[in-house]
C-alpha positions as CSV (number, residue, x, y, z in Angstrom):
1,M,10.0,-10.0,17.8
2,K,6.1,-10.6,17.5
3,I,4.4,-10.1,14.8
4,T,1.1,-11.3,14.1
5,I,-0.1,-11.3,11.0
6,V,-2.6,-14.1,12.0
7,K,-3.2,-16.3,14.9
8,N,-2.8,-19.5,13.3
9,K,1.9,-19.6,13.9
10,Y,2.7,-22.1,11.4
11,L,0.6,-19.6,8.7
12,N,1.7,-16.1,10.2
13,A,5.3,-17.5,10.0
14,L,5.0,-18.3,6.5
15,F,2.7,-14.8,5.6
16,I,6.1,-13.1,7.3
17,L,8.3,-14.6,4.8
18,M,5.9,-14.1,2.2
19,L,6.5,-10.2,3.9
20,F,9.5,-10.3,4.1
21,T,10.7,-11.7,1.0
22,A,8.6,-8.9,-0.5
23,I,10.5,-5.8,0.7
24,V,14.0,-7.7,-0.2
25,H,12.6,-8.1,-3.6
26,L,12.0,-4.1,-3.9
27,L,14.6,-3.2,-2.3
28,I,16.1,-5.0,-4.7
29,L,14.3,-3.4,-7.7
30,A,14.8,-0.1,-6.4
31,Y,18.4,-0.4,-6.0
32,L,18.7,-1.8,-9.5
33,S,16.3,1.2,-11.0
34,I,18.8,3.8,-9.6
35,K,21.8,2.2,-10.1
36,D,20.7,1.0,-14.1
37,A,18.4,4.8,-14.3
38,N,15.6,2.8,-15.4
39,I,12.8,3.5,-14.1
40,Y,10.3,0.9,-15.9
41,I,12.0,-1.7,-13.4
42,M,9.8,-0.5,-10.9
43,N,6.4,-1.2,-12.9
44,Y,4.1,-3.1,-10.6
45,F,2.9,-5.0,-14.1
46,K,6.5,-6.4,-14.3
47,I,6.8,-6.6,-10.7
48,L,3.7,-9.2,-10.6
49,N,4.9,-10.7,-13.8
50,I,1.7,-9.9,-16.1
51,D,4.6,-9.1,-18.4
52,S,4.5,-11.9,-19.7
53,F,1.3,-12.2,-20.6
54,I,0.5,-8.2,-22.6
55,P,5.0,-7.8,-23.1
56,N,4.5,-4.1,-25.6
57,Y,2.1,-3.0,-22.7
58,M,3.7,-3.0,-19.9
59,N,6.4,-1.6,-20.3
60,S,4.7,1.7,-22.5
61,V,3.8,4.9,-21.1
62,S,0.3,4.3,-20.1
63,G,0.9,0.8,-19.3
64,N,3.8,2.9,-16.5
65,I,0.8,5.1,-16.0
66,I,-2.0,2.8,-15.2
67,S,0.5,0.9,-13.2
68,I,0.9,3.9,-10.8
69,V,-3.2,4.0,-11.1
70,L,-3.3,0.1,-9.6
71,M,-1.0,0.6,-7.2
72,V,-1.9,3.4,-6.2
73,V,-6.0,2.9,-5.9
74,L,-4.8,-1.1,-4.5
75,Y,-3.0,1.1,-1.2
76,I,-6.8,3.1,-0.5
77,A,-8.1,-0.1,-0.9
78,I,-6.3,-2.1,2.0
79,L,-6.3,0.9,4.2
80,F,-9.7,1.7,4.2
81,L,-10.3,-2.4,4.6
82,N,-7.7,-3.2,7.4
83,K,-8.9,-1.2,9.7
84,S,-8.2,-1.5,13.5
85,E,-11.0,-1.8,16.3
86,H,-9.9,1.2,17.6
87,E,-10.4,3.2,14.6
88,M,-14.2,1.2,13.6
89,K,-15.4,2.2,17.3
90,E,-17.6,5.7,17.0
91,P,-16.3,8.8,19.1
92,R,-18.9,8.7,22.2
């Protein structure tokens, strides 16, 4: 397996470990959300533990809507900021 996120092999291994851990964590949360029929488990603020600072707001309907909107905005921002060299070249 050859995954390169950064050129430094030690940082690359750390980032791959973090990515793997995050994927496993989200898979476990998705399973628990389905098993318990509780969509609040997948709240982005809860996943980040921001609910420790504002506990009552994050489990509300508006907190979940803001959570979803924030995830979509972050995804779009990462998508646009992380363009490959091929995508950055202008067509001739």
